[in-house]
C-alpha positions, 0 to 999 in steps of 0.5 A, spaced: 515 513 456 519 512 463 514 517 467 508 512 464 512 506 465 513 508 473 506 510 474 503 503 472 507 500 478 505 506 483 501 503 489 494 508 489 489 507 493 483 504 490 478 510 492 481 516 492 487 514 487 493 518 492 499 515 492 500 509 498 504 511 504 508 505 507 512 504 513 517 498 515 520 495 521 523 488 522 516 485 523 511 487 518 511 492 512 504 497 513 502 501 507 496 505 507 492 511 504 493 518 508 485 519 508 484 512 511 481 509 505 486 503 504 490 499 509 495 493 508 499 489 513 504 484 510 508 479 515 513 476 510 516 471 515 509 468 516 507 469 509 501 473 510 497 479 507 492 483 510 488 488 507 483 492 510 479 496 505 474 501 508 468 502 503 
């Protein structure tokens, strides 16, 4: 049950379903697919989220 619950909140690539990797520094959070399908930048101080989706 706990494994199923965790899988609902796991970030996955919309194309290949691999787990999204992330890096964080003082300015922004970068989430990306290891295969290069998806990239998301979040700037919390500005309240901005930019999603790059390569199709």
